[in-house]
VMD Tcl script that builds the backbone (N, CA, C; Angstrom):
set m [mol new atoms 429]
animate dup $m
set s [atomselect $m all]
$s set {name element resname resid chain x y z} {
  {N N MET 1 A 111.536 83.670 100.717}
  {CA C MET 1 A 110.634 83.407 99.626}
  {C C MET 1 A 109.205 83.434 100.163}
  {N N LEU 2 A 108.313 84.121 99.465}
  {CA C LEU 2 A 106.915 84.195 99.853}
  {C C LEU 2 A 106.055 83.338 98.925}
  {N N ASN 3 A 105.084 82.698 99.502}
  {CA C ASN 3 A 104.072 82.015 98.705}
  {C C ASN 3 A 102.818 82.876 98.745}
  {N N ILE 4 A 102.319 83.255 97.597}
  {CA C ILE 4 A 101.177 84.150 97.523}
  {C C ILE 4 A 99.995 83.422 96.899}
  {N N THR 5 A 98.885 83.467 97.599}
  {CA C THR 5 A 97.634 82.953 97.051}
  {C C THR 5 A 96.965 84.118 96.350}
  {N N ARG 6 A 96.584 83.924 95.105}
  {CA C ARG 6 A 96.066 85.021 94.295}
  {C C ARG 6 A 94.763 84.608 93.632}
  {N N LEU 7 A 93.827 85.544 93.570}
  {CA C LEU 7 A 92.595 85.324 92.815}
  {C C LEU 7 A 92.935 85.170 91.340}
  {N N ASP 8 A 92.169 84.341 90.643}
  {CA C ASP 8 A 92.333 84.258 89.190}
  {C C ASP 8 A 91.089 84.812 88.508}
  {N N ILE 9 A 91.082 84.797 87.200}
  {CA C ILE 9 A 89.982 85.398 86.449}
  {C C ILE 9 A 88.663 84.652 86.698}
  {N N ALA 10 A 88.733 83.359 86.950}
  {CA C ALA 10 A 87.510 82.605 87.264}
  {C C ALA 10 A 86.939 83.059 88.610}
  {N N ASP 11 A 87.811 83.260 89.598}
  {CA C ASP 11 A 87.366 83.785 90.894}
  {C C ASP 11 A 86.709 85.148 90.715}
  {N N ALA 12 A 87.370 86.008 89.942}
  {CA C ALA 12 A 86.843 87.355 89.699}
  {C C ALA 12 A 85.466 87.284 89.048}
  {N N GLY 13 A 85.293 86.353 88.128}
  {CA C GLY 13 A 84.003 86.192 87.470}
  {C C GLY 13 A 82.902 85.802 88.442}
  {N N LEU 14 A 83.219 84.910 89.372}
  {CA C LEU 14 A 82.240 84.504 90.378}
  {C C LEU 14 A 81.887 85.660 91.308}
  {N N LEU 15 A 82.879 86.427 91.695}
  {CA C LEU 15 A 82.645 87.583 92.563}
  {C C LEU 15 A 81.734 88.599 91.878}
  {N N ILE 16 A 82.021 88.877 90.614}
  {CA C ILE 16 A 81.195 89.816 89.853}
  {C C ILE 16 A 79.779 89.265 89.682}
  {N N GLU 17 A 79.679 87.983 89.380}
  {CA C GLU 17 A 78.367 87.357 89.180}
  {C C GLU 17 A 77.476 87.517 90.412}
  {N N GLY 18 A 78.023 87.226 91.585}
  {CA C GLY 18 A 77.250 87.344 92.819}
  {C C GLY 18 A 76.854 88.775 93.129}
  {N N ALA 19 A 77.780 89.700 92.906}
  {CA C ALA 19 A 77.483 91.115 93.149}
  {C C ALA 19 A 76.432 91.617 92.157}
  {N N ARG 20 A 76.565 91.214 90.904}
  {CA C ARG 20 A 75.609 91.624 89.872}
  {C C ARG 20 A 74.203 91.115 90.188}
  {N N GLU 21 A 74.115 89.854 90.605}
  {CA C GLU 21 A 72.805 89.288 90.931}
  {C C GLU 21 A 72.116 90.081 92.039}
  {N N LYS 22 A 72.872 90.462 93.066}
  {CA C LYS 22 A 72.303 91.253 94.156}
  {C C LYS 22 A 71.913 92.644 93.653}
  {N N ALA 23 A 72.747 93.251 92.821}
  {CA C ALA 23 A 72.447 94.570 92.274}
  {C C ALA 23 A 71.166 94.527 91.438}
  {N N GLN 24 A 70.995 93.471 90.656}
  {CA C GLN 24 A 69.776 93.325 89.869}
  {C C GLN 24 A 68.562 93.140 90.777}
  {N N GLU 25 A 68.745 92.387 91.844}
  {CA C GLU 25 A 67.662 92.142 92.797}
  {C C GLU 25 A 67.170 93.447 93.433}
  {N N ILE 26 A 68.096 94.340 93.760}
  {CA C ILE 26 A 67.702 95.600 94.405}
  {C C ILE 26 A 67.451 96.720 93.391}
  {N N GLY 27 A 67.697 96.435 92.117}
  {CA C GLY 27 A 67.392 97.394 91.068}
  {C C GLY 27 A 68.364 98.554 90.931}
  {N N ILE 28 A 69.632 98.328 91.287}
  {CA C ILE 28 A 70.652 99.374 91.183}
  {C C ILE 28 A 71.760 98.891 90.245}
  {N N PRO 29 A 71.929 99.531 89.083}
  {CA C PRO 29 A 73.030 99.151 88.194}
  {C C PRO 29 A 74.370 99.619 88.784}
  {N N MET 30 A 75.263 98.695 88.986}
  {CA C MET 30 A 76.512 98.953 89.696}
  {C C MET 30 A 77.743 98.889 88.792}
  {N N CYS 31 A 78.798 99.516 89.274}
  {CA C CYS 31 A 80.145 99.295 88.767}
  {C C CYS 31 A 80.802 98.366 89.778}
  {N N ILE 32 A 81.409 97.294 89.293}
  {CA C ILE 32 A 81.962 96.244 90.151}
  {C C ILE 32 A 83.428 96.034 89.784}
  {N N SER 33 A 84.306 96.168 90.765}
  {CA C SER 33 A 85.741 95.993 90.539}
  {C C SER 33 A 86.290 94.895 91.433}
  {N N ILE 34 A 87.177 94.086 90.861}
  {CA C ILE 34 A 87.868 93.025 91.591}
  {C C ILE 34 A 89.362 93.251 91.402}
  {N N VAL 35 A 90.098 93.287 92.522}
  {CA C VAL 35 A 91.550 93.475 92.469}
  {C C VAL 35 A 92.246 92.317 93.166}
  {N N ASP 36 A 93.539 92.168 92.865}
  {CA C ASP 36 A 94.338 91.144 93.544}
  {C C ASP 36 A 94.811 91.675 94.896}
  {N N GLU 37 A 95.646 90.892 95.580}
  {CA C GLU 37 A 96.095 91.248 96.927}
  {C C GLU 37 A 96.914 92.539 96.970}
  {N N SER 38 A 97.441 92.958 95.842}
  {CA C SER 38 A 98.213 94.195 95.771}
  {C C SER 38 A 97.362 95.385 95.353}
  {N N GLY 39 A 96.106 95.157 95.069}
  {CA C GLY 39 A 95.222 96.237 94.659}
  {C C GLY 39 A 95.188 96.483 93.166}
  {N N ASN 40 A 95.777 95.561 92.386}
  {CA C ASN 40 A 95.773 95.709 90.930}
  {C C ASN 40 A 94.525 95.075 90.333}
  {N N LEU 41 A 93.916 95.770 89.397}
  {CA C LEU 41 A 92.656 95.345 88.807}
  {C C LEU 41 A 92.790 94.008 88.082}
  {N N ILE 42 A 91.871 93.092 88.391}
  {CA C ILE 42 A 91.766 91.809 87.693}
  {C C ILE 42 A 90.587 91.858 86.718}
  {N N ALA 43 A 89.449 92.359 87.220}
  {CA C ALA 43 A 88.237 92.380 86.399}
  {C C ALA 43 A 87.343 93.535 86.819}
  {N N PHE 44 A 86.551 93.998 85.857}
  {CA C PHE 44 A 85.651 95.123 86.087}
  {C C PHE 44 A 84.399 94.937 85.237}
  {N N GLU 45 A 83.261 95.307 85.792}
  {CA C GLU 45 A 82.027 95.338 85.017}
  {C C GLU 45 A 81.242 96.594 85.374}
  {N N ARG 46 A 80.826 97.294 84.344}
  {CA C ARG 46 A 79.900 98.406 84.528}
  {C C ARG 46 A 78.563 97.941 83.978}
  {N N MET 47 A 77.623 97.710 84.875}
  {CA C MET 47 A 76.297 97.284 84.448}
  {C C MET 47 A 75.658 98.418 83.645}
  {N N ASP 48 A 74.776 98.071 82.738}
  {CA C ASP 48 A 74.066 99.094 81.980}
  {C C ASP 48 A 73.401 100.061 82.955}
  {N N GLY 49 A 73.746 101.334 82.852}
  {CA C GLY 49 A 73.195 102.349 83.746}
  {C C GLY 49 A 74.074 102.670 84.937}
  {N N GLY 50 A 75.182 101.929 85.121}
  {CA C GLY 50 A 76.106 102.242 86.213}
  {C C GLY 50 A 76.686 103.642 86.014}
  {N N LYS 51 A 76.818 104.383 87.096}
  {CA C LYS 51 A 77.288 105.765 87.020}
  {C C LYS 51 A 78.729 105.832 86.519}
  {N N ILE 52 A 79.013 106.789 85.650}
  {CA C ILE 52 A 80.361 106.938 85.105}
  {C C ILE 52 A 81.373 107.279 86.207}
  {N N THR 53 A 80.959 108.047 87.188}
  {CA C THR 53 A 81.870 108.374 88.293}
  {C C THR 53 A 82.203 107.139 89.125}
  {N N SER 54 A 81.302 106.166 89.082}
  {CA C SER 54 A 81.484 104.958 89.888}
  {C C SER 54 A 82.520 104.004 89.314}
  {N N VAL 55 A 82.926 104.222 88.064}
  {CA C VAL 55 A 83.982 103.386 87.480}
  {C C VAL 55 A 85.237 103.506 88.336}
  {N N THR 56 A 85.679 104.716 88.567}
  {CA C THR 56 A 86.890 104.961 89.364}
  {C C THR 56 A 86.658 104.693 90.835}
  {N N ILE 57 A 85.502 105.102 91.347}
  {CA C ILE 57 A 85.226 104.914 92.774}
  {C C ILE 57 A 85.226 103.431 93.141}
  {N N SER 58 A 84.619 102.587 92.318}
  {CA C SER 58 A 84.590 101.153 92.633}
  {C C SER 58 A 86.002 100.573 92.643}
  {N N GLN 59 A 86.835 101.025 91.729}
  {CA C GLN 59 A 88.214 100.535 91.690}
  {C C GLN 59 A 88.997 101.006 92.914}
  {N N ASP 60 A 88.770 102.245 93.335}
  {CA C ASP 60 A 89.452 102.750 94.532}
  {C C ASP 60 A 88.976 102.037 95.790}
  {N N LYS 61 A 87.695 101.700 95.853}
  {CA C LYS 61 A 87.196 100.944 97.004}
  {C C LYS 61 A 87.844 99.559 97.065}
  {N N ALA 62 A 87.922 98.884 95.932}
  {CA C ALA 62 A 88.541 97.555 95.894}
  {C C ALA 62 A 90.022 97.650 96.253}
  {N N PHE 63 A 90.707 98.647 95.696}
  {CA C PHE 63 A 92.126 98.871 95.994}
  {C C PHE 63 A 92.336 99.061 97.496}
  {N N THR 64 A 91.539 99.926 98.098}
  {CA C THR 64 A 91.681 100.213 99.528}
  {C C THR 64 A 91.462 98.961 100.357}
  {N N ALA 65 A 90.409 98.214 100.050}
  {CA C ALA 65 A 90.089 97.017 100.825}
  {C C ALA 65 A 91.208 95.986 100.767}
  {N N ALA 66 A 91.792 95.802 99.582}
  {CA C ALA 66 A 92.869 94.811 99.438}
  {C C ALA 66 A 94.173 95.310 100.031}
  {N N ALA 67 A 94.578 96.513 99.641}
  {CA C ALA 67 A 95.887 97.030 100.059}
  {C C ALA 67 A 95.949 97.309 101.558}
  {N N ALA 68 A 94.859 97.827 102.117}
  {CA C ALA 68 A 94.832 98.133 103.549}
  {C C ALA 68 A 94.354 96.952 104.385}
  {N N LYS 69 A 93.822 95.932 103.696}
  {CA C LYS 69 A 93.330 94.726 104.364}
  {C C LYS 69 A 92.196 95.046 105.343}
  {N N LYS 70 A 91.355 95.991 104.941}
  {CA C LYS 70 A 90.202 96.323 105.776}
  {C C LYS 70 A 89.092 96.897 104.919}
  {N N ALA 71 A 87.870 96.760 105.413}
  {CA C ALA 71 A 86.701 97.284 104.712}
  {C C ALA 71 A 86.751 98.805 104.693}
  {N N THR 72 A 86.285 99.380 103.598}
  {CA C THR 72 A 86.306 100.834 103.480}
  {C C THR 72 A 85.417 101.489 104.531}
  {N N HIS 73 A 84.327 100.841 104.916}
  {CA C HIS 73 A 83.469 101.443 105.941}
  {C C HIS 73 A 84.143 101.443 107.313}
  {N N ASP 74 A 85.101 100.540 107.540}
  {CA C ASP 74 A 85.862 100.574 108.793}
  {C C ASP 74 A 86.729 101.826 108.855}
  {N N TYR 75 A 87.322 102.202 107.720}
  {CA C TYR 75 A 88.062 103.460 107.665}
  {C C TYR 75 A 87.129 104.638 107.925}
  {N N ASN 76 A 85.948 104.594 107.325}
  {CA C ASN 76 A 85.002 105.687 107.489}
  {C C ASN 76 A 84.669 105.914 108.956}
  {N N ALA 77 A 84.499 104.836 109.698}
  {CA C ALA 77 A 84.114 104.941 111.106}
  {C C ALA 77 A 85.163 105.662 111.947}
  {N N VAL 78 A 86.426 105.545 111.571}
  {CA C VAL 78 A 87.491 106.174 112.369}
  {C C VAL 78 A 88.092 107.415 111.712}
  {N N CYS 79 A 87.687 107.709 110.518}
  {CA C CYS 79 A 88.250 108.850 109.786}
  {C C CYS 79 A 87.407 110.101 110.059}
  {N N GLN 80 A 87.413 110.504 111.301}
  {CA C GLN 80 A 86.634 111.653 111.741}
  {C C GLN 80 A 87.585 112.722 112.296}
  {N N PRO 81 A 87.207 113.987 112.202}
  {CA C PRO 81 A 88.056 115.048 112.768}
  {C C PRO 81 A 88.417 114.740 114.220}
  {N N GLY 82 A 89.676 114.898 114.541}
  {CA C GLY 82 A 90.178 114.598 115.875}
  {C C GLY 82 A 90.759 113.208 116.004}
  {N N SER 83 A 90.422 112.313 115.086}
  {CA C SER 83 A 90.949 110.958 115.097}
  {C C SER 83 A 92.370 110.962 114.537}
  {N N LEU 84 A 93.178 110.049 114.999}
  {CA C LEU 84 A 94.559 109.962 114.505}
  {C C LEU 84 A 94.633 109.600 113.032}
  {N N VAL 85 A 93.595 108.976 112.480}
  {CA C VAL 85 A 93.625 108.633 111.058}
  {C C VAL 85 A 92.844 109.624 110.195}
  {N N PHE 86 A 92.346 110.685 110.797}
  {CA C PHE 86 A 91.635 111.687 110.010}
  {C C PHE 86 A 92.553 112.193 108.898}
  {N N GLY 87 A 92.035 112.208 107.694}
  {CA C GLY 87 A 92.809 112.649 106.542}
  {C C GLY 87 A 93.441 111.520 105.750}
  {N N ILE 88 A 93.277 110.266 106.216}
  {CA C ILE 88 A 93.879 109.135 105.511}
  {C C ILE 88 A 93.378 109.051 104.075}
  {N N HIS 89 A 92.165 109.532 103.844}
  {CA C HIS 89 A 91.589 109.480 102.495}
  {C C HIS 89 A 92.353 110.358 101.500}
  {N N THR 90 A 93.224 111.214 101.988}
  {CA C THR 90 A 94.027 112.040 101.081}
  {C C THR 90 A 95.346 111.362 100.711}
  {N N ALA 91 A 95.631 110.230 101.346}
  {CA C ALA 91 A 96.886 109.518 101.078}
  {C C ALA 91 A 96.856 108.888 99.684}
  {N N LEU 92 A 98.017 108.636 99.158}
  {CA C LEU 92 A 98.173 107.984 97.865}
  {C C LEU 92 A 97.425 108.728 96.759}
  {N N GLY 93 A 97.532 110.032 96.788}
  {CA C GLY 93 A 96.888 110.843 95.767}
  {C C GLY 93 A 95.377 110.788 95.817}
  {N N GLY 94 A 94.823 110.502 96.992}
  {CA C GLY 94 A 93.381 110.415 97.154}
  {C C GLY 94 A 92.810 109.057 96.788}
  {N N ARG 95 A 93.653 108.092 96.555}
  {CA C ARG 95 A 93.208 106.764 96.123}
  {C C ARG 95 A 92.554 105.962 97.244}
  {N N LEU 96 A 92.949 106.213 98.499}
  {CA C LEU 96 A 92.309 105.494 99.593}
  {C C LEU 96 A 90.873 105.989 99.731}
  {N N CYS 97 A 89.943 105.062 99.754}
  {CA C CYS 97 A 88.523 105.398 99.792}
  {C C CYS 97 A 87.947 105.003 101.147}
  {N N VAL 98 A 87.227 105.923 101.765}
  {CA C VAL 98 A 86.640 105.650 103.075}
  {C C VAL 98 A 85.116 105.576 103.006}
  {N N VAL 99 A 84.575 105.377 101.812}
  {CA C VAL 99 A 83.133 105.238 101.623}
  {C C VAL 99 A 82.799 103.747 101.581}
  {N N GLY 100 A 81.747 103.347 102.256}
  {CA C GLY 100 A 81.352 101.940 102.284}
  {C C GLY 100 A 81.143 101.363 100.897}
  {N N GLY 101 A 81.540 100.105 100.728}
  {CA C GLY 101 A 81.362 99.411 99.454}
  {C C GLY 101 A 82.594 98.659 99.006}
  {N N GLY 102 A 83.676 98.736 99.772}
  {CA C GLY 102 A 84.890 97.982 99.474}
  {C C GLY 102 A 85.164 96.979 100.579}
  {N N LEU 103 A 85.333 95.715 100.203}
  {CA C LEU 103 A 85.591 94.660 101.182}
  {C C LEU 103 A 86.812 93.843 100.787}
  {N N PRO 104 A 87.644 93.483 101.775}
  {CA C PRO 104 A 88.741 92.564 101.469}
  {C C PRO 104 A 88.188 91.167 101.218}
  {N N ILE 105 A 88.865 90.425 100.378}
  {CA C ILE 105 A 88.493 89.037 100.100}
  {C C ILE 105 A 89.544 88.157 100.760}
  {N N GLU 106 A 89.087 87.273 101.645}
  {CA C GLU 106 A 90.010 86.444 102.409}
  {C C GLU 106 A 89.887 84.976 102.045}
  {N N HIS 107 A 91.032 84.313 102.107}
  {CA C HIS 107 A 91.106 82.865 101.900}
  {C C HIS 107 A 92.163 82.326 102.851}
  {N N ASP 108 A 91.797 81.326 103.649}
  {CA C ASP 108 A 92.719 80.727 104.628}
  {C C ASP 108 A 93.397 81.782 105.496}
  {N N GLY 109 A 92.620 82.772 105.909}
  {CA C GLY 109 A 93.130 83.769 106.843}
  {C C GLY 109 A 93.988 84.867 106.242}
  {N N GLN 110 A 94.134 84.887 104.928}
  {CA C GLN 110 A 94.913 85.967 104.325}
  {C C GLN 110 A 94.097 86.695 103.264}
  {N N VAL 111 A 94.358 87.983 103.133}
  {CA C VAL 111 A 93.667 88.786 102.130}
  {C C VAL 111 A 94.271 88.464 100.769}
  {N N VAL 112 A 93.405 88.018 99.853}
  {CA C VAL 112 A 93.847 87.637 98.508}
  {C C VAL 112 A 93.347 88.609 97.443}
  {N N GLY 113 A 92.565 89.600 97.879}
  {CA C GLY 113 A 92.050 90.581 96.934}
  {C C GLY 113 A 91.044 91.491 97.575}
  {N N GLY 114 A 90.369 92.260 96.724}
  {CA C GLY 114 A 89.348 93.177 97.197}
  {C C GLY 114 A 88.240 93.298 96.170}
  {N N ILE 115 A 87.049 93.618 96.647}
  {CA C ILE 115 A 85.907 93.879 95.790}
  {C C ILE 115 A 85.389 95.266 96.132}
  {N N GLY 116 A 85.084 96.038 95.108}
  {CA C GLY 116 A 84.548 97.372 95.316}
  {C C GLY 116 A 83.351 97.605 94.429}
  {N N LEU 117 A 82.295 98.139 95.010}
  {CA C LEU 117 A 81.091 98.467 94.255}
  {C C LEU 117 A 80.728 99.918 94.464}
  {N N SER 118 A 80.159 100.501 93.410}
  {CA C SER 118 A 79.717 101.886 93.499}
  {C C SER 118 A 78.594 102.115 92.509}
  {N N SER 119 A 77.672 102.935 92.884}
  {CA C SER 119 A 76.534 103.472 92.130}
  {C C SER 119 A 75.310 103.578 93.009}
  {N N GLY 120 A 75.252 102.801 94.078}
  {CA C GLY 120 A 74.138 102.876 95.011}
  {C C GLY 120 A 74.523 103.715 96.219}
  {N N THR 121 A 73.746 103.564 97.284}
  {CA C THR 121 A 74.136 104.155 98.561}
  {C C THR 121 A 75.289 103.320 99.120}
  {N N PRO 122 A 76.038 103.838 100.084}
  {CA C PRO 122 A 77.084 102.996 100.673}
  {C C PRO 122 A 76.548 101.663 101.208}
  {N N THR 123 A 75.373 101.673 101.800}
  {CA C THR 123 A 74.789 100.431 102.313}
  {C C THR 123 A 74.482 99.462 101.181}
  {N N GLN 124 A 73.913 99.959 100.090}
  {CA C GLN 124 A 73.635 99.098 98.937}
  {C C GLN 124 A 74.926 98.555 98.340}
  {N N ASP 125 A 75.939 99.404 98.230}
  {CA C ASP 125 A 77.231 98.967 97.707}
  {C C ASP 125 A 77.826 97.865 98.587}
  {N N MET 126 A 77.730 98.046 99.909}
  {CA C MET 126 A 78.259 97.055 100.848}
  {C C MET 126 A 77.507 95.732 100.727}
  {N N GLU 127 A 76.183 95.795 100.600}
  {CA C GLU 127 A 75.375 94.577 100.472}
  {C C GLU 127 A 75.752 93.800 99.211}
  {N N CYS 128 A 75.946 94.513 98.118}
  {CA C CYS 128 A 76.291 93.849 96.855}
  {C C CYS 128 A 77.711 93.282 96.901}
  {N N ALA 129 A 78.620 94.000 97.536}
  {CA C ALA 129 A 79.984 93.485 97.684}
  {C C ALA 129 A 79.976 92.198 98.504}
  {N N GLN 130 A 79.236 92.199 99.599}
  {CA C GLN 130 A 79.153 90.998 100.434}
  {C C GLN 130 A 78.496 89.853 99.677}
  {N N ALA 131 A 77.487 90.167 98.869}
  {CA C ALA 131 A 76.834 89.129 98.061}
  {C C ALA 131 A 77.824 88.508 97.079}
  {N N GLY 132 A 78.711 89.323 96.525}
  {CA C GLY 132 A 79.737 88.802 95.627}
  {C C GLY 132 A 80.653 87.822 96.340}
  {N N ILE 133 A 81.084 88.201 97.539}
  {CA C ILE 133 A 81.965 87.322 98.322}
  {C C ILE 133 A 81.232 86.046 98.719}
  {N N ASP 134 A 79.995 86.183 99.163}
  {CA C ASP 134 A 79.216 85.004 99.575}
  {C C ASP 134 A 79.024 84.037 98.403}
  {N N HIS 135 A 78.744 84.577 97.229}
  {CA C HIS 135 A 78.562 83.745 96.031}
  {C C HIS 135 A 79.866 83.016 95.689}
  {N N TRP 136 A 80.979 83.728 95.722}
  {CA C TRP 136 A 82.287 83.144 95.436}
  {C C TRP 136 A 82.590 82.010 96.410}
  {N N ARG 137 A 82.346 82.257 97.682}
  {CA C ARG 137 A 82.611 81.221 98.691}
  {C C ARG 137 A 81.726 79.989 98.461}
  {N N SER 138 A 80.474 80.212 98.112}
  {CA C SER 138 A 79.567 79.080 97.909}
  {C C SER 138 A 79.952 78.243 96.697}
  {N N LYS 139 A 80.535 78.880 95.708}
  {CA C LYS 139 A 80.916 78.174 94.482}
  {C C LYS 139 A 82.301 77.537 94.565}
  {N N THR 140 A 83.146 78.062 95.438}
  {CA C THR 140 A 84.512 77.523 95.546}
  {C C THR 140 A 84.740 76.748 96.837}
  {N N LYS 141 A 83.735 76.757 97.691}
  {CA C LYS 141 A 83.863 76.083 99.007}
  {C C LYS 141 A 85.046 76.630 99.786}
  {N N THR 142 A 85.231 77.957 99.681}
  {CA C THR 142 A 86.351 78.642 100.328}
  {C C THR 142 A 85.904 79.212 101.665}
  {N N GLN 143 A 86.810 79.270 102.597}
  {CA C GLN 143 A 86.492 79.858 103.904}
  {C C GLN 143 A 87.117 81.214 104.057}
}
mol reanalyze $m
mol bondsrecalc $m
mol representation Tube
mol addrep $m
């Protein structure tokens, strides 16, 4: 029997709130996706002006971060020609995303979900994703 810690809709709201605040601060309207530990969508927000292509990309970033239990930019760093993981982005029908902006969400040492942002540069997406996690942790006193 497994005991699973799972994000709820209130957690997802806090994650989106923190990411949105950072996106507003830097002036980039984002698509923000929150998934559970299995990569299934819990919540999504497309800010006014968020790119239509970023709807799917943000969800794929969140999926990758949760399901693979690693940041999408970590995949990017090793997904180079000649590397043993080169081509991983073609797995699962292309659903694995190796562009920065997807981060796993951890609680008590286990991945409980993922956050994915898209519409800015990969660095901007990563900053907003981290801001979402930081906001969630500050509001829930989670480690």
